[in-house]
py3Dmol code that shows the C-alpha trace and the ligand (Angstrom):
import py3Dmol

protein = """\
ATOM      1  CA  MET A   1      23.464   6.477  -3.514  1.00  0.00           C
ATOM      2  CA  THR A   2      24.677   7.256  -7.018  1.00  0.00           C
ATOM      3  CA  HIS A   3      21.893   9.788  -7.432  1.00  0.00           C
ATOM      4  CA  ARG A   4      23.250  12.006  -4.674  1.00  0.00           C
ATOM      5  CA  PRO A   5      24.352  15.420  -5.919  1.00  0.00           C
ATOM      6  CA  ASP A   6      27.400  15.382  -3.645  1.00  0.00           C
ATOM      7  CA  PRO A   7      28.768  11.873  -3.256  1.00  0.00           C
ATOM      8  CA  SER A   8      31.666  13.109  -1.086  1.00  0.00           C
ATOM      9  CA  HIS A   9      29.288  14.185   1.641  1.00  0.00           C
ATOM     10  CA  THR A  10      28.826  11.587   4.338  1.00  0.00           C
ATOM     11  CA  HIS A  11      25.467  10.852   5.884  1.00  0.00           C
ATOM     12  CA  THR A  12      24.746   9.152   9.149  1.00  0.00           C
ATOM     13  CA  HIS A  13      21.460   7.740   7.924  1.00  0.00           C
ATOM     14  CA  THR A  14      21.075   5.292   5.118  1.00  0.00           C
ATOM     15  CA  ALA A  15      18.623   6.621   2.604  1.00  0.00           C
ATOM     16  CA  PRO A  16      16.271   4.257   0.829  1.00  0.00           C
ATOM     17  CA  HIS A  17      16.111   4.344  -2.954  1.00  0.00           C
ATOM     18  CA  THR A  18      12.729   4.997  -4.421  1.00  0.00           C
ATOM     19  CA  ALA A  19      12.288   1.326  -5.233  1.00  0.00           C
ATOM     20  CA  THR A  20      12.893   0.596  -1.561  1.00  0.00           C
ATOM     21  CA  ARG A  21      10.566   3.408  -0.583  1.00  0.00           C
ATOM     22  CA  ARG A  22       7.826   1.861  -2.706  1.00  0.00           C
ATOM     23  CA  GLY A  23       8.615  -1.520  -1.214  1.00  0.00           C
ATOM     24  CA  VAL A  24       8.279  -0.122   2.295  1.00  0.00           C
ATOM     25  CA  LEU A  25       4.959   1.547   1.492  1.00  0.00           C
ATOM     26  CA  ARG A  26       3.530  -1.491  -0.284  1.00  0.00           C
ATOM     27  CA  GLY A  27       4.839  -3.922   2.321  1.00  0.00           C
ATOM     28  CA  ALA A  28       3.419  -1.907   5.198  1.00  0.00           C
ATOM     29  CA  ALA A  29       0.085  -1.588   3.417  1.00  0.00           C
ATOM     30  CA  ALA A  30      -0.088  -5.341   3.018  1.00  0.00           C
ATOM     31  CA  ALA A  31       0.996  -6.051   6.608  1.00  0.00           C
ATOM     32  CA  GLY A  32      -1.877  -4.464   8.519  1.00  0.00           C
ATOM     33  CA  ALA A  33      -5.249  -6.094   7.864  1.00  0.00           C
ATOM     34  CA  GLY A  34      -7.227  -3.061   9.070  1.00  0.00           C
ATOM     35  CA  THR A  35      -5.114  -0.689   7.062  1.00  0.00           C
ATOM     36  CA  LEU A  36      -5.244  -2.974   4.054  1.00  0.00           C
ATOM     37  CA  ALA A  37      -9.023  -2.999   4.113  1.00  0.00           C
ATOM     38  CA  LEU A  38      -9.100   0.776   4.127  1.00  0.00           C
ATOM     39  CA  TRP A  39      -6.658   1.044   1.254  1.00  0.00           C
ATOM     40  CA  ALA A  40      -8.406  -1.638  -0.737  1.00  0.00           C
ATOM     41  CA  ALA A  41     -11.514   0.514  -0.453  1.00  0.00           C
ATOM     42  CA  GLY A  42      -9.674   3.257  -2.314  1.00  0.00           C
ATOM     43  CA  PRO A  43     -12.436   4.572  -4.579  1.00  0.00           C
ATOM     44  CA  ARG A  44     -14.973   4.655  -1.759  1.00  0.00           C
ATOM     45  CA  ALA A  45     -12.446   6.157   0.630  1.00  0.00           C
ATOM     46  CA  ALA A  46     -11.736   8.865  -1.923  1.00  0.00           C
ATOM     47  CA  ALA A  47     -15.401   9.562  -2.563  1.00  0.00           C
ATOM     48  CA  ALA A  48     -16.196   9.853   1.128  1.00  0.00           C
ATOM     49  CA  PRO A  49     -13.049  10.748   3.072  1.00  0.00           C
ATOM     50  CA  ARG A  50     -13.068   9.488   6.658  1.00  0.00           C
ATOM     51  CA  HIS A  51     -11.934  12.897   7.786  1.00  0.00           C
ATOM     52  CA  ALA A  52     -15.005  14.499   6.298  1.00  0.00           C
ATOM     53  CA  ALA A  53     -14.520  17.701   8.296  1.00  0.00           C
ATOM     54  CA  THR A  54     -11.598  18.733   6.065  1.00  0.00           C
ATOM     55  CA  PRO A  55     -12.917  21.105   3.383  1.00  0.00           C
ATOM     56  CA  SER A  56     -11.819  20.282  -0.143  1.00  0.00           C
ATOM     57  CA  VAL A  57     -10.767  23.903  -0.808  1.00  0.00           C
ATOM     58  CA  ILE A  58      -9.300  26.297   1.788  1.00  0.00           C
ATOM     59  CA  THR A  59      -8.284  29.749   0.562  1.00  0.00           C
ATOM     60  CA  ARG A  60      -5.804  32.239   2.005  1.00  0.00           C
ATOM     61  CA  HIS A  61      -4.631  35.515   0.456  1.00  0.00           C
ATOM     62  CA  THR A  62      -1.355  37.342   0.187  1.00  0.00           C
ATOM     63  CA  GLY A  63      -1.633  40.624  -1.703  1.00  0.00           C
ATOM     64  CA  PRO A  64      -3.149  39.940  -5.125  1.00  0.00           C
ATOM     65  CA  TYR A  65      -2.597  36.175  -4.864  1.00  0.00           C
ATOM     66  CA  GLU A  66      -5.219  33.660  -3.879  1.00  0.00           C
ATOM     67  CA  VAL A  67      -3.637  30.511  -2.458  1.00  0.00           C
ATOM     68  CA  MET A  68      -6.015  27.547  -2.476  1.00  0.00           C
ATOM     69  CA  ALA A  69      -5.297  24.298  -0.653  1.00  0.00           C
ATOM     70  CA  LEU A  70      -6.931  21.514  -2.695  1.00  0.00           C
ATOM     71  CA  LEU A  71      -7.682  18.178  -1.047  1.00  0.00           C
ATOM     72  CA  ASP A  72      -6.908  15.383  -3.491  1.00  0.00           C
ATOM     73  CA  ALA A  73      -7.428  12.596  -0.932  1.00  0.00           C
ATOM     74  CA  HIS A  74      -7.364  11.619   2.697  1.00  0.00           C
ATOM     75  CA  GLY A  75      -6.323   8.269   4.091  1.00  0.00           C
ATOM     76  CA  THR A  76      -4.390   6.220   6.603  1.00  0.00           C
ATOM     77  CA  PHE A  77      -0.658   5.776   6.145  1.00  0.00           C
ATOM     78  CA  PRO A  78       0.571   2.172   5.912  1.00  0.00           C
ATOM     79  CA  GLY A  79       2.217   1.389   9.270  1.00  0.00           C
ATOM     80  CA  THR A  80       2.318   3.125  12.641  1.00  0.00           C
ATOM     81  CA  GLN A  81       3.345   6.693  13.452  1.00  0.00           C
ATOM     82  CA  GLN A  82       6.126   5.566  15.799  1.00  0.00           C
ATOM     83  CA  GLY A  83       7.336   3.249  13.021  1.00  0.00           C
ATOM     84  CA  VAL A  84       7.841   6.079  10.527  1.00  0.00           C
ATOM     85  CA  PHE A  85       9.051   8.675  13.075  1.00  0.00           C
ATOM     86  CA  PRO A  86      11.080   6.408  15.388  1.00  0.00           C
ATOM     87  CA  ASP A  87      12.983   9.289  17.079  1.00  0.00           C
ATOM     88  CA  ALA A  88       9.869  11.098  18.317  1.00  0.00           C
ATOM     89  CA  THR A  89       9.427  11.194  22.099  1.00  0.00           C
ATOM     90  CA  GLU A  90       6.224  11.198  24.131  1.00  0.00           C
ATOM     91  CA  ALA A  91       6.623  14.957  24.595  1.00  0.00           C
ATOM     92  CA  ASP A  92       7.004  15.440  20.802  1.00  0.00           C
ATOM     93  CA  TRP A  93       3.840  13.425  20.170  1.00  0.00           C
ATOM     94  CA  ALA A  94       1.926  15.386  22.803  1.00  0.00           C
ATOM     95  CA  ARG A  95       2.835  18.690  21.123  1.00  0.00           C
ATOM     96  CA  ALA A  96       2.046  17.286  17.675  1.00  0.00           C
ATOM     97  CA  ARG A  97      -1.353  16.151  18.886  1.00  0.00           C
ATOM     98  CA  ARG A  98      -2.181  19.719  19.936  1.00  0.00           C
ATOM     99  CA  LEU A  99      -1.131  21.043  16.490  1.00  0.00           C
ATOM    100  CA  ASP A 100      -2.945  18.431  14.392  1.00  0.00           C
ATOM    101  CA  PRO A 101      -5.235  16.177  16.460  1.00  0.00           C
ATOM    102  CA  ALA A 102      -6.844  14.641  13.357  1.00  0.00           C
ATOM    103  CA  ALA A 103      -3.527  12.968  12.427  1.00  0.00           C
ATOM    104  CA  PHE A 104      -3.887  10.526  15.321  1.00  0.00           C
ATOM    105  CA  GLY A 105      -5.893   7.463  14.303  1.00  0.00           C
ATOM    106  CA  PRO A 106      -6.608   4.310  16.312  1.00  0.00           C
ATOM    107  CA  ASP A 107      -3.694   1.967  17.157  1.00  0.00           C
ATOM    108  CA  ASP A 108      -1.054   4.648  16.483  1.00  0.00           C
ATOM    109  CA  THR A 109      -2.080   4.991  12.835  1.00  0.00           C
ATOM    110  CA  TRP A 110      -1.361   8.198  10.923  1.00  0.00           C
ATOM    111  CA  GLU A 111      -4.304   9.914   9.253  1.00  0.00           C
ATOM    112  CA  LEU A 112      -3.185  12.328   6.577  1.00  0.00           C
ATOM    113  CA  ASP A 113      -4.360  14.592   3.815  1.00  0.00           C
ATOM    114  CA  PHE A 114      -2.866  14.587   0.311  1.00  0.00           C
ATOM    115  CA  ARG A 115      -3.002  18.209  -0.844  1.00  0.00           C
ATOM    116  CA  CYS A 116      -2.070  20.246  -3.865  1.00  0.00           C
ATOM    117  CA  TYR A 117      -2.165  24.028  -4.112  1.00  0.00           C
ATOM    118  CA  ALA A 118      -3.441  26.418  -6.736  1.00  0.00           C
ATOM    119  CA  VAL A 119      -2.214  30.009  -6.791  1.00  0.00           C
ATOM    120  CA  ARG A 120      -4.403  32.389  -8.758  1.00  0.00           C
ATOM    121  CA  GLY A 121      -2.906  35.755  -9.545  1.00  0.00           C
ATOM    122  CA  PRO A 122      -4.199  38.981 -11.052  1.00  0.00           C
ATOM    123  CA  GLY A 123      -5.643  38.151 -14.461  1.00  0.00           C
ATOM    124  CA  GLY A 124      -6.822  34.721 -13.357  1.00  0.00           C
ATOM    125  CA  ARG A 125      -3.874  32.616 -14.509  1.00  0.00           C
ATOM    126  CA  VAL A 126      -3.189  29.689 -12.214  1.00  0.00           C
ATOM    127  CA  THR A 127      -0.021  28.023 -10.966  1.00  0.00           C
ATOM    128  CA  LEU A 128      -0.594  24.535  -9.619  1.00  0.00           C
ATOM    129  CA  VAL A 129       1.822  23.252  -6.985  1.00  0.00           C
ATOM    130  CA  ASP A 130       1.885  19.428  -7.053  1.00  0.00           C
ATOM    131  CA  THR A 131      -0.777  17.212  -8.590  1.00  0.00           C
ATOM    132  CA  GLY A 132      -1.631  14.683  -5.867  1.00  0.00           C
ATOM    133  CA  ILE A 133      -1.926  10.903  -5.965  1.00  0.00           C
ATOM    134  CA  GLY A 134      -3.779  10.795  -9.250  1.00  0.00           C
ATOM    135  CA  PRO A 135      -6.354   8.490 -10.808  1.00  0.00           C
ATOM    136  CA  ALA A 136      -6.745   4.736 -10.498  1.00  0.00           C
ATOM    137  CA  GLY A 137      -3.770   3.306 -12.384  1.00  0.00           C
ATOM    138  CA  SER A 138      -1.342   6.011 -11.273  1.00  0.00           C
ATOM    139  CA  PRO A 139       1.867   4.762  -9.598  1.00  0.00           C
ATOM    140  CA  ALA A 140       0.524   5.673  -6.136  1.00  0.00           C
ATOM    141  CA  SER A 141      -2.270   3.113  -6.655  1.00  0.00           C
ATOM    142  CA  ASP A 142      -0.119   0.466  -4.970  1.00  0.00           C
ATOM    143  CA  TRP A 143      -0.321   2.168  -1.610  1.00  0.00           C
ATOM    144  CA  ALA A 144      -2.452   5.322  -1.619  1.00  0.00           C
ATOM    145  CA  PRO A 145      -6.243   5.868  -1.625  1.00  0.00           C
ATOM    146  CA  VAL A 146      -6.853   6.329  -5.356  1.00  0.00           C
ATOM    147  CA  PRO A 147      -8.524   7.798  -7.220  1.00  0.00           C
ATOM    148  CA  GLY A 148      -7.768  11.251  -5.895  1.00  0.00           C
ATOM    149  CA  ARG A 149     -10.353  13.935  -6.502  1.00  0.00           C
ATOM    150  CA  LEU A 150      -8.274  16.805  -7.877  1.00  0.00           C
ATOM    151  CA  PRO A 151     -10.224  17.312 -11.149  1.00  0.00           C
ATOM    152  CA  SER A 152     -13.532  17.756  -9.324  1.00  0.00           C
ATOM    153  CA  VAL A 153     -11.888  19.885  -6.618  1.00  0.00           C
ATOM    154  CA  LEU A 154     -10.417  22.160  -9.310  1.00  0.00           C
ATOM    155  CA  ARG A 155     -13.882  22.565 -10.822  1.00  0.00           C
ATOM    156  CA  HIS A 156     -15.245  23.335  -7.349  1.00  0.00           C
ATOM    157  CA  ALA A 157     -12.541  26.033  -7.043  1.00  0.00           C
ATOM    158  CA  GLY A 158     -13.588  27.510 -10.396  1.00  0.00           C
ATOM    159  CA  ILE A 159     -10.386  26.469 -12.173  1.00  0.00           C
ATOM    160  CA  GLU A 160     -10.425  25.052 -15.706  1.00  0.00           C
ATOM    161  CA  ARG A 161      -7.532  22.941 -16.966  1.00  0.00           C
ATOM    162  CA  ASP A 162      -6.498  25.604 -19.459  1.00  0.00           C
ATOM    163  CA  ASP A 163      -6.365  28.286 -16.742  1.00  0.00           C
ATOM    164  CA  VAL A 164      -3.240  26.476 -15.491  1.00  0.00           C
ATOM    165  CA  ASP A 165      -0.162  27.855 -17.239  1.00  0.00           C
ATOM    166  CA  THR A 166       2.428  26.602 -14.733  1.00  0.00           C
ATOM    167  CA  VAL A 167       2.738  23.414 -12.692  1.00  0.00           C
ATOM    168  CA  ILE A 168       5.464  23.334 -10.048  1.00  0.00           C
ATOM    169  CA  LEU A 169       6.297  19.858  -8.756  1.00  0.00           C
ATOM    170  CA  THR A 170       7.887  20.108  -5.313  1.00  0.00           C
ATOM    171  CA  HIS A 171       9.426  16.678  -5.887  1.00  0.00           C
ATOM    172  CA  LEU A 172       8.924  13.480  -7.851  1.00  0.00           C
ATOM    173  CA  HIS A 173       7.267  11.200  -5.319  1.00  0.00           C
ATOM    174  CA  GLU A 174       4.169   9.352  -6.436  1.00  0.00           C
ATOM    175  CA  ASP A 175       1.750  11.226  -4.167  1.00  0.00           C
ATOM    176  CA  HIS A 176       2.833  14.584  -5.636  1.00  0.00           C
ATOM    177  CA  PHE A 177       2.783  14.010  -9.413  1.00  0.00           C
ATOM    178  CA  GLY A 178      -0.254  11.729  -9.833  1.00  0.00           C
ATOM    179  CA  TRP A 179      -2.490  14.005 -11.944  1.00  0.00           C
ATOM    180  CA  THR A 180       0.331  15.414 -14.107  1.00  0.00           C
ATOM    181  CA  VAL A 181      -0.478  12.922 -16.867  1.00  0.00           C
ATOM    182  CA  ASP A 182      -3.177  10.304 -17.323  1.00  0.00           C
ATOM    183  CA  PRO A 183      -2.191   6.609 -17.246  1.00  0.00           C
ATOM    184  CA  GLU A 184      -1.728   6.728 -21.055  1.00  0.00           C
ATOM    185  CA  GLY A 185       0.877   9.467 -20.657  1.00  0.00           C
ATOM    186  CA  THR A 186      -1.215  12.393 -21.921  1.00  0.00           C
ATOM    187  CA  PRO A 187      -0.462  15.622 -20.041  1.00  0.00           C
ATOM    188  CA  MET A 188      -3.423  16.801 -17.962  1.00  0.00           C
ATOM    189  CA  PHE A 189      -2.385  20.474 -18.232  1.00  0.00           C
ATOM    190  CA  PRO A 190      -1.269  20.812 -21.861  1.00  0.00           C
ATOM    191  CA  ASP A 191      -0.831  24.610 -21.697  1.00  0.00           C
ATOM    192  CA  ALA A 192       1.450  24.507 -18.662  1.00  0.00           C
ATOM    193  CA  ARG A 193       5.188  24.443 -18.333  1.00  0.00           C
ATOM    194  CA  HIS A 194       6.141  22.009 -15.578  1.00  0.00           C
ATOM    195  CA  VAL A 195       8.820  23.336 -13.250  1.00  0.00           C
ATOM    196  CA  VAL A 196      11.052  20.740 -11.566  1.00  0.00           C
ATOM    197  CA  GLN A 197      14.541  21.096 -10.093  1.00  0.00           C
ATOM    198  CA  ARG A 198      17.079  19.558 -12.468  1.00  0.00           C
ATOM    199  CA  THR A 199      18.730  17.852  -9.472  1.00  0.00           C
ATOM    200  CA  GLU A 200      15.467  16.043  -8.776  1.00  0.00           C
ATOM    201  CA  ILE A 201      15.245  14.699 -12.321  1.00  0.00           C
ATOM    202  CA  GLU A 202      18.907  13.674 -12.350  1.00  0.00           C
ATOM    203  CA  SER A 203      18.565  11.835  -9.038  1.00  0.00           C
ATOM    204  CA  LEU A 204      15.928   9.431 -10.385  1.00  0.00           C
ATOM    205  CA  GLY A 205      16.982   5.831 -10.797  1.00  0.00           C
ATOM    206  CA  ALA A 206      16.563   4.209 -14.217  1.00  0.00           C
ATOM    207  CA  ASP A 207      13.536   2.228 -13.034  1.00  0.00           C
ATOM    208  CA  ASP A 208      11.922   5.000 -10.992  1.00  0.00           C
ATOM    209  CA  SER A 209       8.209   5.278 -11.779  1.00  0.00           C
ATOM    210  CA  ALA A 210       8.568   9.076 -11.993  1.00  0.00           C
ATOM    211  CA  ARG A 211      10.915   8.755 -14.970  1.00  0.00           C
ATOM    212  CA  SER A 212       8.621   6.675 -17.169  1.00  0.00           C
ATOM    213  CA  TYR A 213       5.284   7.956 -15.871  1.00  0.00           C
ATOM    214  CA  VAL A 214       5.845  11.694 -15.747  1.00  0.00           C
ATOM    215  CA  VAL A 215       9.308  12.944 -16.801  1.00  0.00           C
ATOM    216  CA  GLU A 216       9.462  11.270 -20.218  1.00  0.00           C
ATOM    217  CA  PRO A 217       5.879  12.122 -21.264  1.00  0.00           C
ATOM    218  CA  LEU A 218       6.394  15.755 -20.239  1.00  0.00           C
ATOM    219  CA  ARG A 219       9.698  15.900 -22.086  1.00  0.00           C
ATOM    220  CA  ARG A 220       8.132  14.419 -25.237  1.00  0.00           C
ATOM    221  CA  ALA A 221       5.355  17.008 -25.056  1.00  0.00           C
ATOM    222  CA  GLY A 222       7.873  19.836 -24.639  1.00  0.00           C
ATOM    223  CA  LEU A 223       6.355  20.744 -21.268  1.00  0.00           C
ATOM    224  CA  LEU A 224       9.244  19.862 -18.931  1.00  0.00           C
ATOM    225  CA  HIS A 225      10.985  22.950 -17.563  1.00  0.00           C
ATOM    226  CA  PRO A 226      13.990  21.986 -15.405  1.00  0.00           C
ATOM    227  CA  VAL A 227      15.356  24.757 -13.174  1.00  0.00           C
ATOM    228  CA  ASP A 228      18.485  25.140 -11.067  1.00  0.00           C
ATOM    229  CA  GLY A 229      18.297  26.531  -7.554  1.00  0.00           C
ATOM    230  CA  ARG A 230      16.215  29.470  -6.367  1.00  0.00           C
ATOM    231  CA  VAL A 231      14.274  30.899  -9.305  1.00  0.00           C
ATOM    232  CA  LYS A 232      11.443  33.335  -9.823  1.00  0.00           C
ATOM    233  CA  VAL A 233       8.596  31.402 -11.422  1.00  0.00           C
ATOM    234  CA  ARG A 234       6.093  34.244 -11.732  1.00  0.00           C
ATOM    235  CA  GLY A 235       6.599  37.990 -11.349  1.00  0.00           C
ATOM    236  CA  ARG A 236       9.750  39.966 -12.073  1.00  0.00           C
ATOM    237  CA  SER A 237      12.907  39.748 -10.002  1.00  0.00           C
ATOM    238  CA  GLY A 238      12.616  41.993  -6.951  1.00  0.00           C
ATOM    239  CA  CYS A 239       8.811  42.173  -7.272  1.00  0.00           C
ATOM    240  CA  ALA A 240       6.038  40.199  -5.651  1.00  0.00           C
ATOM    241  CA  GLY A 241       5.468  36.799  -7.175  1.00  0.00           C
ATOM    242  CA  LEU A 242       6.219  33.113  -6.881  1.00  0.00           C
ATOM    243  CA  THR A 243       9.692  31.792  -6.162  1.00  0.00           C
ATOM    244  CA  ALA A 244      10.862  28.180  -6.260  1.00  0.00           C
ATOM    245  CA  VAL A 245      13.103  27.663  -3.230  1.00  0.00           C
ATOM    246  CA  PRO A 246      15.355  24.575  -3.031  1.00  0.00           C
ATOM    247  CA  THR A 247      14.597  22.658   0.176  1.00  0.00           C
ATOM    248  CA  PRO A 248      16.560  19.395  -0.221  1.00  0.00           C
ATOM    249  CA  GLY A 249      16.578  16.385   2.059  1.00  0.00           C
ATOM    250  CA  HIS A 250      13.208  14.725   1.642  1.00  0.00           C
ATOM    251  CA  THR A 251      14.472  14.200  -1.907  1.00  0.00           C
ATOM    252  CA  PRO A 252      17.694  15.562  -3.481  1.00  0.00           C
ATOM    253  CA  GLY A 253      15.928  18.196  -5.592  1.00  0.00           C
ATOM    254  CA  HIS A 254      12.968  18.999  -3.368  1.00  0.00           C
ATOM    255  CA  GLN A 255      11.686  22.575  -3.676  1.00  0.00           C
ATOM    256  CA  SER A 256       9.140  24.702  -1.826  1.00  0.00           C
ATOM    257  CA  VAL A 257       7.221  27.644  -3.259  1.00  0.00           C
ATOM    258  CA  LEU A 258       7.186  31.118  -1.702  1.00  0.00           C
ATOM    259  CA  VAL A 259       4.187  33.286  -2.645  1.00  0.00           C
ATOM    260  CA  GLU A 260       4.992  36.927  -1.899  1.00  0.00           C
ATOM    261  CA  GLY A 261       2.167  39.366  -2.272  1.00  0.00           C
ATOM    262  CA  GLY A 262       1.766  41.333   0.908  1.00  0.00           C
ATOM    263  CA  ARG A 263       3.145  41.708   4.357  1.00  0.00           C
ATOM    264  CA  HIS A 264       2.594  38.052   5.142  1.00  0.00           C
ATOM    265  CA  SER A 265       3.894  35.724   2.478  1.00  0.00           C
ATOM    266  CA  ILE A 266       2.845  32.117   2.149  1.00  0.00           C
ATOM    267  CA  MET A 267       5.355  29.266   1.936  1.00  0.00           C
ATOM    268  CA  ILE A 268       4.039  26.111   0.283  1.00  0.00           C
ATOM    269  CA  THR A 269       6.303  23.629   2.021  1.00  0.00           C
ATOM    270  CA  GLY A 270       5.876  20.392   0.074  1.00  0.00           C
ATOM    271  CA  ASP A 271       7.288  17.549   2.185  1.00  0.00           C
ATOM    272  CA  VAL A 272       9.845  19.516   4.229  1.00  0.00           C
ATOM    273  CA  LEU A 273       7.561  18.536   7.101  1.00  0.00           C
ATOM    274  CA  VAL A 274       5.155  15.691   6.479  1.00  0.00           C
ATOM    275  CA  HIS A 275       3.612  15.439   9.977  1.00  0.00           C
ATOM    276  CA  ALA A 276       2.920  17.884  12.796  1.00  0.00           C
ATOM    277  CA  VAL A 277       5.517  16.042  14.869  1.00  0.00           C
ATOM    278  CA  GLN A 278       8.179  17.577  12.578  1.00  0.00           C
ATOM    279  CA  LEU A 279       6.674  21.005  13.217  1.00  0.00           C
ATOM    280  CA  ALA A 280       6.664  20.382  16.975  1.00  0.00           C
ATOM    281  CA  ALA A 281      10.161  18.867  16.923  1.00  0.00           C
ATOM    282  CA  PRO A 282      12.068  19.685  13.699  1.00  0.00           C
ATOM    283  CA  ASP A 283      14.866  17.248  14.582  1.00  0.00           C
ATOM    284  CA  VAL A 284      12.503  14.299  14.223  1.00  0.00           C
ATOM    285  CA  ALA A 285      13.338  12.430  11.022  1.00  0.00           C
ATOM    286  CA  TYR A 286      10.828  10.763   8.728  1.00  0.00           C
ATOM    287  CA  ARG A 287      11.882   7.229   7.888  1.00  0.00           C
ATOM    288  CA  LEU A 288      11.457   7.710   4.124  1.00  0.00           C
ATOM    289  CA  GLU A 289      13.479  10.912   3.786  1.00  0.00           C
ATOM    290  CA  ASP A 290      16.248  10.505   1.226  1.00  0.00           C
ATOM    291  CA  ASP A 291      18.849  12.276   3.390  1.00  0.00           C
ATOM    292  CA  GLN A 292      17.713  12.790   6.966  1.00  0.00           C
ATOM    293  CA  ASP A 293      20.534  15.133   8.023  1.00  0.00           C
ATOM    294  CA  THR A 294      19.926  17.480   5.097  1.00  0.00           C
ATOM    295  CA  ALA A 295      16.166  17.266   5.638  1.00  0.00           C
ATOM    296  CA  ARG A 296      16.628  18.248   9.285  1.00  0.00           C
ATOM    297  CA  ARG A 297      18.791  21.268   8.393  1.00  0.00           C
ATOM    298  CA  THR A 298      16.328  22.332   5.703  1.00  0.00           C
ATOM    299  CA  ARG A 299      13.437  22.096   8.165  1.00  0.00           C
ATOM    300  CA  HIS A 300      15.225  24.270  10.721  1.00  0.00           C
ATOM    301  CA  THR A 301      16.112  26.865   8.070  1.00  0.00           C
ATOM    302  CA  LEU A 302      12.596  27.009   6.636  1.00  0.00           C
ATOM    303  CA  LEU A 303      11.016  27.363  10.087  1.00  0.00           C
ATOM    304  CA  ALA A 304      13.511  30.035  11.167  1.00  0.00           C
ATOM    305  CA  GLU A 305      12.852  32.081   8.010  1.00  0.00           C
ATOM    306  CA  ALA A 306       9.120  31.656   8.450  1.00  0.00           C
ATOM    307  CA  ARG A 307       9.344  33.062  11.987  1.00  0.00           C
ATOM    308  CA  THR A 308      11.602  35.942  10.947  1.00  0.00           C
ATOM    309  CA  HIS A 309       9.492  36.963   7.945  1.00  0.00           C
ATOM    310  CA  HIS A 310       6.067  35.936   9.329  1.00  0.00           C
ATOM    311  CA  HIS A 311       5.406  33.375   6.603  1.00  0.00           C
ATOM    312  CA  LEU A 312       2.260  31.320   6.761  1.00  0.00           C
ATOM    313  CA  LEU A 313       3.163  27.668   6.106  1.00  0.00           C
ATOM    314  CA  ALA A 314       0.960  25.742   3.676  1.00  0.00           C
ATOM    315  CA  THR A 315       1.501  22.011   4.189  1.00  0.00           C
ATOM    316  CA  ALA A 316       0.837  18.955   2.029  1.00  0.00           C
ATOM    317  CA  HIS A 317      -0.047  16.213   4.508  1.00  0.00           C
ATOM    318  CA  LEU A 318      -1.128  17.893   7.765  1.00  0.00           C
ATOM    319  CA  ASN A 319      -4.879  17.808   8.375  1.00  0.00           C
ATOM    320  CA  HIS A 320      -4.603  21.242   9.940  1.00  0.00           C
ATOM    321  CA  THR A 321      -3.397  22.725   6.671  1.00  0.00           C
ATOM    322  CA  PHE A 322      -2.005  26.209   7.378  1.00  0.00           C
ATOM    323  CA  HIS A 323       0.368  26.995  10.239  1.00  0.00           C
ATOM    324  CA  ARG A 324       2.072  30.110  11.501  1.00  0.00           C
ATOM    325  CA  PRO A 325       5.158  28.799  13.297  1.00  0.00           C
TER     326      PRO A 325
END
"""
ligand_1 = """\
1
ZN
Zn 4.208 13.525 0.144
"""
view = py3Dmol.view(width=600, height=400)
view.addModel(protein, "pdb")
view.setStyle({"model": 0}, {"cartoon": {"style": "trace"}})
view.addModel(ligand_1, "xyz")
view.setStyle({"model": 1}, {"stick": {}})
view.zoomTo()
view.show()
């Protein structure tokens, strides 16, 4: 737990290191024959998602900002839903099923989207929030349905690579940074500064794939832009714009992105809630959260603020993408 920002704080749940997290994902993928077959069919699964009803681009507006949910991939999570959300009760699952029925696959499997977001403001400049699971050869290849489709989905959304002047990474898990660089380490968005919480970078273990695959190449290219705490990423202080909001727990330096443009702002949540069961029952922990107690508190705070200020939630892994809690 040496990567914890506050080592004096005690936690009731043991948090897996990223290496362990990868081990869990890989091990679970290898354990289920049906699941394994699906994941082995990665390229085909990516070309023709099983959940074909999910559009690859869904757009919502807040003031002058266009917020586009971009579907990088869809697949089945390695393992069962009860296995990764062991605290969830029958009642929690029943409510989750009403919120996101497409998440419920056969034999208690979890069907999920892997989404990024693009925010286009006045003038056409684009901020990308997360970059998905990436191409074949990206670190997520061991367990996720690669290749993702983000480049073609961006084209479909009318976004060129050099329209992107900012990339915000909510956190440094493999399914959120995959298209940041290509497998040779060349940045995919060479005109963009890449905004990551400093805490997130400092929490990475020496052998974490995020360090070698994404942090070091970005740093070498002069594109890494570490930030501390709540910061305005676009727009002046006190004005409408994009704000990076620390939402720790899933990882130590996890951040969400608030897009304020009109009466109803949009909160791009990242992995504060990874499944509708955590929307239905915010106390339900996800097995791979770094710090489950902090994640739980963060979830409650984010949902309470969303209700108070009428935020629309934009999620990363729910098949029913946007929610008003
Ligand atoms: Zn994720």
